[in-house]
Structures are given as C-alpha cells and as structure tokens.
LUMFI-597495 format. One line per field, with one value per residue (C-alpha): residue in three letters; x, y, z; residue number from 1. Coordinates in steps of 0.1 Angstrom, whole numbers, always signed. Each point is the difference from the previous one (the first is absolute). Layout:
% LUMFI-597495
code = c(ALA	...) $
X = c(X	...) $
Y = c(Y	...) $
Z = c(Z	...) $
pos = c(NUM	...) $
This chain:
% LUMFI-597495
code = c(UNK	UNK	UNK	UNK	UNK	UNK	UNK	UNK	UNK	UNK	UNK	UNK	UNK	UNK	UNK	UNK	UNK	UNK	UNK	UNK	UNK	UNK	UNK	UNK	UNK	UNK	UNK	UNK	UNK	UNK	UNK	UNK	UNK	UNK	UNK	UNK	UNK	UNK	UNK	UNK	UNK	UNK	UNK	UNK	UNK	UNK	UNK	UNK	UNK	UNK	UNK	UNK	UNK	UNK	UNK	UNK	UNK	UNK	UNK	UNK	UNK	UNK	UNK	UNK	UNK	UNK	UNK	UNK	UNK	UNK	UNK	UNK	UNK	UNK	UNK	UNK	UNK	UNK	UNK	UNK	UNK	UNK	UNK	UNK	UNK	UNK	UNK	UNK	UNK	UNK	UNK	UNK	UNK	UNK	UNK	UNK	UNK	UNK	UNK	UNK	UNK	UNK	UNK	UNK	UNK	UNK	UNK	UNK	UNK	UNK	UNK	UNK	UNK	UNK	UNK	UNK	UNK	UNK	UNK	UNK	UNK	UNK	UNK	UNK	UNK	UNK	UNK	UNK	UNK	UNK	UNK	UNK	UNK	UNK	UNK	UNK	UNK	UNK	UNK	UNK	UNK	UNK	UNK	UNK	UNK	UNK	UNK	UNK	UNK	UNK	UNK	UNK	UNK	UNK	UNK	UNK	UNK	UNK	UNK	UNK	UNK	UNK	UNK	UNK	UNK	UNK	UNK	UNK	UNK	UNK	UNK	UNK	UNK	UNK	UNK	UNK	UNK	UNK	UNK	UNK	UNK	UNK	UNK	UNK	UNK	UNK	UNK	UNK	UNK	UNK	UNK	UNK	UNK	UNK	UNK	UNK	UNK	UNK	UNK	UNK	UNK	UNK	UNK	UNK	UNK	UNK	UNK	UNK	UNK	UNK	UNK	UNK	UNK	UNK	UNK	UNK	UNK	UNK	UNK	UNK	UNK	UNK	UNK	UNK	UNK	UNK	UNK	UNK	UNK	UNK	UNK	UNK	UNK	UNK	UNK	UNK	UNK	UNK	UNK	UNK	UNK	UNK	UNK	UNK	UNK	UNK	UNK	UNK	UNK	UNK	UNK	UNK	UNK	UNK	UNK	UNK	UNK	UNK	UNK	UNK	UNK	UNK	UNK	UNK	UNK	UNK	UNK	UNK	UNK	UNK	UNK	UNK	UNK	UNK	UNK	UNK	UNK	UNK	UNK	UNK	UNK	UNK	UNK	UNK	UNK	UNK	UNK	UNK	UNK	UNK	UNK	UNK	UNK	UNK	UNK	UNK	UNK	UNK	UNK	UNK	UNK	UNK	UNK	UNK	UNK	UNK	UNK	UNK	UNK	UNK	UNK	UNK	UNK	UNK	UNK	UNK	UNK	UNK	UNK	UNK	UNK	UNK	UNK	UNK	UNK	UNK	UNK	UNK	UNK	UNK	UNK	UNK	UNK	UNK	UNK	UNK	UNK	UNK	UNK	UNK	UNK	UNK	UNK	UNK	UNK	UNK	UNK	UNK	UNK	UNK	UNK	UNK	UNK	UNK	UNK	UNK	UNK	UNK	UNK	UNK	UNK	UNK	UNK	UNK	UNK	UNK	UNK	UNK	UNK	UNK	UNK	UNK	UNK	UNK	UNK	UNK	UNK	UNK	UNK	UNK	UNK	UNK	UNK	UNK	UNK	UNK	UNK	UNK	UNK	UNK	UNK	UNK	UNK	UNK	UNK	UNK	UNK	UNK	UNK	UNK	UNK	UNK	UNK	UNK	UNK	UNK	UNK	UNK	UNK	UNK	UNK	UNK	UNK	UNK	UNK	UNK	UNK	UNK	UNK	UNK	UNK	UNK	UNK	UNK	UNK	UNK	UNK	UNK	UNK	UNK	UNK	UNK	UNK	UNK	UNK	UNK	UNK	UNK	UNK	UNK	UNK	UNK	UNK	UNK	UNK	UNK	UNK	UNK	UNK	UNK	UNK	UNK	UNK	UNK	UNK	UNK	UNK	UNK	UNK	UNK	UNK	UNK	UNK	UNK	UNK	UNK	UNK	UNK	UNK	UNK	UNK	UNK	UNK	UNK	UNK	UNK	UNK	UNK	UNK	UNK	UNK	UNK	UNK	UNK	UNK	UNK	UNK	UNK	UNK	UNK	UNK	UNK	UNK	UNK	UNK	UNK	UNK	UNK	UNK	UNK	UNK	UNK	UNK	UNK	UNK	UNK	UNK	UNK	UNK	UNK	UNK	UNK	UNK	UNK	UNK	UNK	UNK	UNK	UNK	UNK	UNK	UNK	UNK	UNK	UNK	UNK	UNK	UNK	UNK	UNK	UNK	UNK	UNK	UNK	UNK	UNK	UNK	UNK	UNK	UNK	UNK	UNK	UNK	UNK	UNK	UNK	UNK	UNK	UNK	UNK	UNK	UNK	UNK	UNK	UNK	UNK	UNK	UNK	UNK	UNK	UNK	UNK	UNK	UNK	UNK	UNK	UNK	UNK	UNK	UNK	UNK	UNK	UNK	UNK	UNK	UNK	UNK	UNK	UNK	UNK	UNK	UNK	UNK	UNK	UNK	UNK	UNK	UNK	UNK	UNK	UNK	UNK	UNK	UNK	UNK	UNK	UNK	UNK	UNK	UNK	UNK	UNK	UNK	UNK	UNK	UNK	UNK	UNK	UNK	UNK	UNK	UNK	UNK	UNK	UNK) $
X = c(-46	-29	-21	-37	-12	-25	+29	+17	-29	+18	-27	-29	-2	-2	-32	-1	+13	-25	-1	-23	+21	+31	-20	-9	+36	+11	-28	+14	+34	-14	-21	+31	+14	-34	-4	-31	-25	-22	-27	+20	-16	+22	-3	+16	+31	+17	-9	+19	+31	-3	+17	+2	+31	+9	-20	-30	+6	-14	+24	-18	+13	-12	-2	-15	-1	-30	+25	+20	-2	-1	+30	+24	+37	+6	-37	-22	-2	+37	+2	+23	+27	+21	+33	+19	+31	+22	-9	+25	+18	-25	-30	+5	+24	+25	+0	+27	-4	+29	+1	+36	+9	+35	-1	+31	-14	-33	+16	+20	-31	-19	+26	+2	-38	-3	+29	-15	-37	-17	-18	-10	+8	-21	+17	-11	+12	+1	+10	-5	+16	+21	+6	-20	+30	+19	-25	+22	+30	-17	-13	+34	+6	-37	-16	-32	-15	+4	-4	-33	+5	-28	+3	-13	+8	-30	+0	+30	-18	+2	+37	+8	-22	+16	+34	-9	-17	+30	+23	-22	-1	+37	+7	-25	-24	-32	-18	+13	+4	-23	-10	-21	+6	-18	-23	-25	-14	-27	+25	+21	-31	-6	+35	+5	-36	-15	-20	+8	+26	-19	+32	+15	-32	+4	+37	-8	-26	+25	+27	-26	-8	+38	+6	-29	+12	+38	+9	-24	+16	-2	-28	-4	-23	+5	-30	+19	-24	+26	-6	-34	+14	+29	-26	-16	-27	-16	+2	-33	+8	+33	-17	-29	+24	+21	-30	-11	+34	+0	-33	+11	+30	-21	-21	+31	+17	-30	-6	+36	-7	+7	-24	-15	+22	+31	-9	-4	+34	+17	-10	+17	-10	+22	-14	+14	+1	+7	+4	-38	+3	-35	-13	+30	-7	-37	+10	+19	-26	-27	+20	-2	-37	-7	+20	-18	-33	+12	+11	-34	-18	+23	-15	+13	+37	+21	+33	+14	+7	-23	+11	+15	+37	+10	+32	+0	+23	+6	-16	+19	-25	+8	+37	+16	+32	+2	+11	+2	+11	-36	-8	+16	-28	-27	+12	+3	-36	-11	+20	-15	-35	+9	+11	-31	-22	+14	+20	+18	+29	+11	+23	+13	+12	+33	-3	+19	-21	-12	+36	+12	+15	+2	+33	+12	-10	-36	-4	+13	-24	-29	+10	+6	-34	-16	+25	-7	-38	+4	+28	-1	-38	-11	-27	-6	-3	-35	-29	-18	+11	-28	-27	-24	+6	-35	+13	+23	-28	-26	+25	+9	-37	-8	+31	-9	-35	+12	+25	-26	-21	+30	+6	-36	+0	+31	-17	-31	+22	+13	+29	+32	+15	-31	-2	+36	-4	-32	+16	-25	+28	+21	-30	-9	+36	+5	-30	+15	+34	-15	-16	+32	+20	-23	+6	+38	-1	-19	+24	-29	+20	+34	+34	+27	+31	-19	-32	+8	+33	+20	+38	+11	+37	+0	+25	-15	+19	+15	-11	+6	-29	-25	-7	-30	-25	+9	-19	-34	-6	-25	-37	-20	-8	+20	+26	-5	+19	-18	+28	+2	-16	+21	+31	-6	-1	+32	+16	-10	+16	+32	+3	-5	+26	+25	-6	+0	+20	-29	-34	-33	-10	-30	+2	-21	-10	-7	-22	+2	+19	+14	-28	-25	+16	+20	-28	-9	+35	+11	-31	+8	+37	-9	-24	+22	+31	-20	+2	+38	-7	+24	-16	+15	-20	+0	-23	-17	+25	+28	-14	+20	+32	-14	+8	-35	-33	-24	-10	-22	-14	+2	-17	-31	-36	-1	+31	-12	-30	+22	+30	-5	-12	+28	+26	-12	+3	+35	+10	-14	+19	+32	-5	-22	-18	-22	-10	-12	-14	+3	-36	-35	-9	-6	+19	+7	+32	+2	-2	-6	+3	+18	-16	-5	-18	+8	+13	+37	+10	-20	+15	+35	-5	-14	+29	+27	-17	-2	+37	+9	+11	-1	-22) $
Y = c(+391	-2	-33	+5	-16	-23	-16	-9	-23	-32	-22	+17	-26	-29	-10	+8	-29	-16	-31	-20	+6	-12	-31	-8	+1	-22	-25	-3	-9	-24	-17	-10	-18	-16	+19	+18	-2	+24	-8	+10	+31	+31	+4	-35	+9	+19	-28	-25	+21	+9	-18	+3	+6	-24	+23	-1	+35	+1	+9	+11	+3	+36	+31	+34	+33	-12	-22	+29	+8	+37	+12	+29	-2	+4	-2	-28	-28	+5	-22	+26	+4	+32	-3	+29	+8	-5	-37	-23	+5	+18	-14	-34	-15	-26	-24	-27	-31	-14	-34	-13	-15	+14	+35	+11	-11	+17	+32	+1	-8	+27	+27	-12	+3	+34	+14	-13	+8	-16	+24	-22	-33	-30	-22	-36	-9	-32	-36	+1	+35	+26	-7	+23	+7	+13	+27	+28	-14	-3	+35	+15	+29	+2	+34	-9	+35	-5	-37	-15	-34	-26	-30	-35	-20	-22	-13	+22	+32	+15	-6	+14	+30	+9	-3	+23	+26	+1	+5	+28	+17	-4	+17	+28	-8	-6	+28	-7	-38	-18	-36	-27	-23	-28	-12	-24	-27	-10	-5	-21	-21	-5	-12	-22	-12	-2	+26	+37	+10	+26	+12	+7	+20	+21	+4	+13	+24	+13	+5	+19	+24	+5	+8	+24	+18	-1	-9	+18	-13	-36	-24	-31	-23	-19	-19	-26	-17	-19	-32	-3	+5	-24	-26	+2	+25	+23	+38	+5	-26	+18	+34	-12	-15	+32	+22	-23	+2	+38	+3	-23	+23	+31	-14	-10	+34	+21	-22	+8	+37	+12	+21	-14	+22	-10	-37	+4	+17	-30	-26	-10	-28	-25	-16	-23	+9	-25	-3	+4	+36	+13	-20	+12	+36	-4	-17	+31	+24	-21	-1	+38	-1	-26	+19	+32	-17	-11	+35	+13	-25	+11	+35	+35	+4	+28	+11	-35	-19	-30	-12	-34	-1	-29	-20	-22	-31	-21	-34	-28	-25	+8	-3	-32	-20	-11	+25	+26	+27	+2	+13	+32	+5	-11	+25	+28	-4	-2	+31	+18	-10	+12	+34	+4	-12	+27	-18	+22	-24	-28	-30	-20	-35	-11	-25	-27	+2	-36	-13	+13	+33	+25	+11	+36	-3	-11	+28	+26	-12	+2	+35	+12	-13	+26	+27	-6	+3	+31	+19	-13	-7	+29	-23	+17	+34	-9	+2	-33	-12	-26	+26	+3	-35	-14	-35	+10	+21	-28	-26	+22	+3	-36	-11	+24	-14	-36	+9	+18	-32	-20	+26	+0	-38	+1	+26	-21	-30	+21	+18	-11	-17	-22	-6	-12	-22	-16	-8	+22	+20	-30	-18	+28	+5	-38	-1	+29	-16	-32	+19	+18	-32	-17	+28	-2	-38	+4	+28	+24	+22	-6	+4	+10	-21	-25	-13	+17	+1	-19	-2	-34	+9	+30	+4	+17	+28	-12	+20	-3	-18	+22	-8	-22	+1	-23	-30	+7	+32	-15	+6	+29	+6	-21	+16	-10	+8	+1	-21	-26	-29	+4	+6	-32	-19	+16	-10	-36	+1	+16	-27	-27	+16	+2	-37	-15	+25	+8	+17	-18	+1	-1	-7	+23	-22	+25	-8	+16	+31	+26	+24	-27	-8	+30	+17	-30	-14	+35	+0	-35	+7	+32	-19	-30	+21	+20	-31	-4	-27	+1	-5	-14	-2	-21	-24	-28	-25	+17	-6	-32	+18	+30	-13	+4	-19	+29	+16	+28	+3	+34	+11	+15	-13	-10	-21	-15	-13	-18	-10	+2	-36	-15	+23	-10	-37	+6	+17	-29	-25	+20	-2	+30	-6	+31	+21	+36	+21	+38	+9	-8	-29	-36	-27	-37	-6	+34	+0	+37	+35	+33	+32	+36	+2	-35	-5	+2	-8	-32	-10	+6	-18	-30	+1	+1	-28	-21	+6	-12	+34	+0	+25) $
Z = c(-387	+24	-2	+4	+33	-18	-19	+32	+11	-10	+14	-18	-27	+25	+17	+37	+22	+23	+23	-22	-31	+19	+12	-36	-11	+29	-7	-35	+13	+27	-27	-19	+31	+8	+33	-14	-28	-20	+26	+30	+16	+0	+37	+4	-19	+28	+24	-22	+3	+37	+29	+37	+21	+28	+23	-23	-14	-35	-28	-31	-36	-4	+22	-6	+18	+19	+20	+12	+37	+10	+20	+1	+9	+37	+9	+13	-8	-8	-31	-15	+26	+1	+19	+16	-21	+30	+4	-17	-33	-23	+18	+16	+25	-14	+29	+0	+21	+21	+16	-1	+34	-1	+14	-19	-33	+7	+11	-33	-21	+18	-8	-36	-4	+16	-21	-32	-1	+30	+22	+30	+17	+8	+26	+5	+35	+20	-5	-38	-5	+16	+37	+21	+22	-30	-9	+13	-19	-34	+3	+8	-24	-11	+4	+17	-6	-38	-6	+14	+17	+0	+23	-5	+31	+5	+36	+8	-9	+35	+4	-35	+5	+33	-16	-29	+22	+23	-30	-14	+34	+5	-33	+7	-28	+19	-18	-34	-3	-25	-4	+16	+30	-18	+28	-16	+25	-25	-28	+24	+8	-37	-5	+30	+10	+34	+19	-1	+26	+20	+16	-34	-9	+32	-8	-35	+14	+25	-27	-21	+29	+6	-36	-2	+31	-3	-36	-23	-32	+10	-4	+22	-20	-32	-14	-19	-25	-19	+21	-16	-35	+7	+10	-34	+7	-25	+0	+17	+27	+6	+2	+21	+26	-1	+7	+28	+16	-4	+17	+28	+6	-1	+28	+21	-6	+9	+31	+10	+0	-36	-18	-32	-22	+20	-3	-38	-1	+17	-27	-32	-24	-18	-31	-27	-36	-28	-37	-4	-9	+0	+30	+20	-10	+9	+34	+12	-12	+16	+33	+2	-8	+27	+27	-10	+7	+34	+8	-11	+23	+29	-2	-8	+3	+14	-15	-3	-32	-3	-34	-4	-1	-23	-2	-31	-1	-31	+5	+15	-13	-36	+3	-15	+8	-36	-26	+27	-24	-12	+35	-10	-26	+25	+26	-25	-10	+36	+10	-30	+13	+35	-13	-22	+28	+23	+26	+25	+3	-23	+7	-30	+10	-15	-29	+19	+32	-5	-2	+33	+13	-29	-13	-8	-36	+8	+25	-25	-27	+25	+10	-35	-12	+21	-10	-36	+5	+21	-19	-36	-2	+22	+12	+34	-16	-13	+23	-1	-35	+0	+7	-29	-13	+1	+5	+30	+15	-2	+12	+30	+9	-4	+20	+28	+2	+0	+27	+21	-1	+13	+27	+12	+0	+23	+23	+2	+11	+29	-16	-16	+30	+4	-37	-1	+31	-13	-34	-20	-17	-7	-15	-23	-11	-6	-23	-20	-2	-14	-28	-8	+4	-26	-25	+6	-5	-33	-10	-3	+24	-17	+18	-24	+5	+21	-15	-34	-18	+27	-4	+11	-6	+23	+28	+30	+17	+34	+30	+38	+16	+18	+37	+5	+29	+28	+13	+15	-20	-25	-2	-12	-37	-25	-22	-36	-33	-33	-16	+28	-18	-32	+20	+21	-33	-12	+34	-6	-35	+14	+27	-26	-23	+29	+9	-35	-21	-23	+1	-5	-36	-24	-37	-22	-29	-29	-30	-34	-11	+24	-8	+12	+33	+12	+19	+21	+4	+14	+23	+13	+4	+20	+22	+8	+6	+26	+21	-6	-27	-29	-35	-32	-33	-31	-19	+18	-15	+19	+35	+6	+5	+20	+35	+13	+4	-5	-33	-12	-35	-15	-33	-15	+5	-37	+3	+33	-18	-26	+21	+38	+5	-21	+16	+35	-10	-13	+33	+20	-20	+6	+38	+9	+32	-3	-30	+4	-28	-4	-7	+10	-23	+10	-20	+4	+19	+16	+39	+6	-13	+7	-12	+8	+34	+11	+36	-8	+36	+0	-34	+12	+33	-19	-25	+27	+18	-32	-6	+35	+13	+38	+18) $
pos = c(1	2	3	4	5	6	7	8	9	10	11	12	13	14	15	16	17	18	19	20	21	22	23	24	25	26	27	28	29	30	31	32	33	34	35	36	37	38	39	40	41	42	43	44	45	46	47	48	49	50	51	52	53	54	55	56	57	58	59	60	61	62	63	64	65	66	67	68	69	70	71	72	73	74	75	76	77	78	79	80	81	82	83	84	85	86	87	88	89	90	91	92	93	94	95	96	97	98	99	100	101	102	103	104	105	106	107	108	109	110	111	112	113	114	115	116	117	118	119	120	121	122	123	124	125	126	127	128	129	130	131	132	133	134	135	136	137	138	139	140	141	142	143	144	145	146	147	148	149	150	151	152	153	154	155	156	157	158	159	160	161	162	163	164	165	166	167	168	169	170	171	172	173	174	175	176	177	178	179	180	181	182	183	184	185	186	187	188	189	190	191	192	193	194	195	196	197	198	199	200	201	202	203	204	205	206	207	208	209	210	211	212	213	214	215	216	217	218	219	220	221	222	223	224	225	226	227	228	229	230	231	232	233	234	235	236	237	238	239	240	241	242	243	244	245	246	247	248	249	250	251	252	253	254	255	256	257	258	259	260	261	262	263	264	265	266	267	268	269	270	271	272	273	274	275	276	277	278	279	280	281	282	283	284	285	286	287	288	289	290	291	292	293	294	295	296	297	298	299	300	301	302	303	304	305	306	307	308	309	310	311	312	313	314	315	316	317	318	319	320	321	322	323	324	325	326	327	328	329	330	331	332	333	334	335	336	337	338	339	340	341	342	343	344	345	346	347	348	349	350	351	352	353	354	355	356	357	358	359	360	361	362	363	364	365	366	367	368	369	370	371	372	373	374	375	376	377	378	379	380	381	382	383	384	385	386	387	388	389	390	391	392	393	394	395	396	397	398	399	400	401	402	403	404	405	406	407	408	409	410	411	412	413	414	415	416	417	418	419	420	421	422	423	424	425	426	427	428	429	430	431	432	433	434	435	436	437	438	439	440	441	442	443	444	445	446	447	448	449	450	451	452	453	454	455	456	457	458	459	460	461	462	463	464	465	466	467	468	469	470	471	472	473	474	475	476	477	478	479	480	481	482	483	484	485	486	487	488	489	490	491	492	493	494	495	496	497	498	499	500	501	502	503	504	505	506	507	508	509	510	511	512	513	514	515	516	517	518	519	520	521	522	523	524	525	526	527	528	529	530	531	532	533	534	535	536	537	538	539	540	541	542	543	544	545	546	547	548	549	550	551	552	553	554	555	556	557	558	559	560	561	562	563	564	565	566	567	568	569	570	571	572	573	574	575	576	577	578	579	580	581	582	583	584	585	586	587	588	589	590	591	592	593	594	595	596	597	598	599	600	601	602	603	604	605	606	607	608	609	610	611	612	613	614	615) $
C-alpha cells in the first residue's frame, strides 16, 4: 500500500523549533535550580550554560548550521582530510613507540609489532631509550622500504640520522625508504632549556636538504609539540608553539637551499590527544587549518604537497600510576579522537607507561586498540567523521583562531626560540596549568580511579623501571601529570601504612536512616579515599573504638538542623580532634565542610597532617 506523502510528515503537528523556544524551555529548567528566574532575559540563558576552555575558547550549549565552516574534503583549508589509500592500514599509520634500553628486547618487540598490526616504528634513542649505537642491531630484519622508521634522538639526532641513512643506503632502499629523522632543535630547547643550539639548527637543515635530494621518501624534521602539552598547556598553546616552530624550520630550510614546497615536504607535526574527545578532534582539524594558512601566506605552490602531516600521540599527562587499567579506556578515547580528527599516524601509549617499561601485554593492548578502530569500527574509511557536526566545526574554528593568536604573540616576541628563552611560553603555560590544576583539585575535572572511585586495595602491576635522565639534564619546560597531586597523597598514605601497619583513617558519623545519609557518606568516603585515607562508618556513639581522631558527619540537611550540634559534641567527648561535615551548612562544633566543588587536595593534605602522616 502506498502512503500519501503528506501522511509521512511526522513533524507536521509540532510547532517549528526555534532558538527562543529552546531558551524558554531551558529557562524553565534553570528556574527550578535557582540559576534563573522568570525575569532572566532569553539572551542570557545561553550565557549561563556557556563556559570557556583553558585557552579561552567559548563552549556554548547549542550550535546551529550557522556555526559550520565551509570546506570540502581534500581542499583548503584542509579541515576534511583525505588520505591516499596506500598510507597505513585503511587510512592511518599505526606507529608503535620503542624505548627499551636492551637492544635484543627492542628488536623482539619491533618484530612482534610489525607482525601484528603496526605499520611503522618510532624509536626513542639515547640515554633514556635505545642506545644510538644499537640502531642497526634493533632494525635487523626490518624491511625499511615497507616499514617507516621515525627517530627521536634529541641531542644525538645527527649520529642517529647518519646511522639510519647509512643502513638505508647499504640495503639499497634510498628511493623507497619512508620515515622521519626526527630533527627538532626547538623541541629539544623546550625540553632542556637554555638558548637554541644554532649548530643543531644548521644540522637539521642539512639533513633536510640531503633527504630532499637523496631520500625522497624521508622527512628530516619533526615538530614535536608534546612538551607544551606535557607542561600543562592548552590546545591553542600547543598548536601556537607548533606553528611557530614549523615557520622557524621553513625559514631555516629555505635559507639552506630548499624550495618552499620542498621545505613543506620535510616537516611533520607531533601532537598530543587526550580523553577530551571533541577538543582533541578539533585540535587536529585546526592544525591543518593553521598550516594551510601558513602555506597560503608563503605564496603559490608548485607540485609539492603543503598539507600538514600529523602524528597524534595519546597524552602522557593524562596517564595515571594508580588504577592504570583505566588508562586503556583513556587511550581508546584519545585514539578514536585522533582517527576522527584525521591524524596521518597514531601512537597509543601502553596502559602501564607510568609504571616503567611496558610489558608484552600492554604493548599488545595498545596495538590492538588501533586495530579495533580501523578494522572493526572502519573509522578510517569515513572522510572526516566530525565534518558537519556544528559543534566540532565551530570548536575547530575557535581553536584555530586562539592558536593563531598564540602564534602571532610568539612571532612578535622574536620567534619560538626567543619566546622559550625569555620565559614567555613557560609563563603562559604555567598560568593554564594552574587553572587546570585547580579544576583537578576540586574534582571538576575528575580522574577515574584516582580522584574518583579510588581502589585502596589495588595491587599495582610490577614493571622494570624505565631509565631516567642523568644529572645535569634538567631545565626546560616542566613535565606534569594530571594525577600528580592525588597520587602524591596516596604515596604518603602508602608510606604510612608500610611504617605503621595501617592506613590513616576517618570515621564517617552517620545520622538517621540509610536513605538519609547514604548519598553524603558515599561522597565523603570517595573523597577521603582519593587521598589514601580509609573510612569506616557508624553512629557518632561508635567513634571511640574507631582508631582515629578525625570524624565527618554525614546526613541530610534536615537532620543536620536537628542533630548536627549534638552529634559534634558527642564526637568531641569521644576524642575527636576535628569534625568535618559533608555538606555546606554551618553548625556548632563543626570545624569545616566537604562538598561538591571543594578543594579536595587541600582537604586531604590537611587531614593527613592532622592524622600525623609524614610528608
């Protein structure tokens, strides 16, 4: 039976949707929470629900087609990347990182990776990784014309590059070998501090010229922007520094004799992606937009490819030592964002990276995370999956604009080398980190397994310690971890438990029936346990045998009004030196409060101090 077209218009009986109608409905909801009233102007409603990212990028509650940015796949401004089918498994390069100092172990891991889904290698060389002298040994049996090799040798870049180029030449793969020599003097300056090594810049330019002339499949320059992310910087700060570094290298390479197109072809970008799915997607799309703008300013191109080549690495800053299994979920989300954002190569860090040198299981899970996204989810077979999302489009545009502002600020300061040496970059990043750190401390940026839902009974996997930098190698931008403040508190608790045989403890004094106190006692237990503090609960009268001097009242506001003062008095008489209350009310006998949005790190530090736990 044929249904008349007019009967298929299912929305015909509903009024057309418009922005003001949506605002009215939202105002009704906000009125119930006290955030708005009947007199709140409709144009204020969206502002009440809006926020800014750490870079000052506005994030609105509603987006429309007016927020979309024009762009076609494969065309400027290259928001919608199109990859040649020959690059990587179904679209992107699965790039595994290797840093084990034992060449035999590294060689075995390399072969396991290449035989089971990895398509290229990222070798960390030097004192904290694979010995440079062992490069030929670890690449024994690797087909250099099939598996791209990316070097990361820091101050040993020249030596490592010469070794790889000699090996490629010896095997007769000069015209077919792919990869990157990893020269990045500005990245090294960011990590180690001090002025730019001009000899290293000249060496990088010379390697680029050699690659362009003798090894057409190799690139010489990696713009590694992860040091800015690892120091606590925001997405726009990371991108601004990356573009500034890229422009500095373009100047050096063209001064060394390369054409503009050849210089563009020698540069690859390395960016961090984290569990913030949409910001990570927008960051990669914005990176291509920014580099396309640089290419436009550089003038008309010839036959060379000026698009940004992006290597996405799952964030080191987001990884945790505590409950490390959750890192599998974090890196999966980050890898998904990298794929959706159009990364040309993706590295997933093993879940145990914070514990030491990864084992075979961790490497396998990291590798298979990408295989699942590529093969089972077919993620790379869709051109720009985020394209058409009004939120993703607008976030990309705003991120690009904020990053361009950071880039121009760096240029006005004399370029990235000067901005690093003067402290401008470090100052901007430090301010961003303090804002993020405050959100982490207040658990407004929660860390599962660390600041939320900690497991005090966990047994961490044991791993071989990773090599650490030697004496005198400090300086440069700091290396932070989002979980560092909470993990330091847990370390204090562990040391106390080891020395005394028991963890520090807080007594949760519950008032009334279970229904009245469960929500707040669960909240308080979750908060105190995030600092490694064990909790036991019971009525105020049971405090005397609890084995602690700290108590926290837990119940409803109604019962607090009736019983909080008497309960606090009972706790004091039983030996409580300090009484907390889960909630925001003020009552006689209560010293302080814990509640959603409070500074949990400060609360936990104070509590550990009060319990006599050594720092």
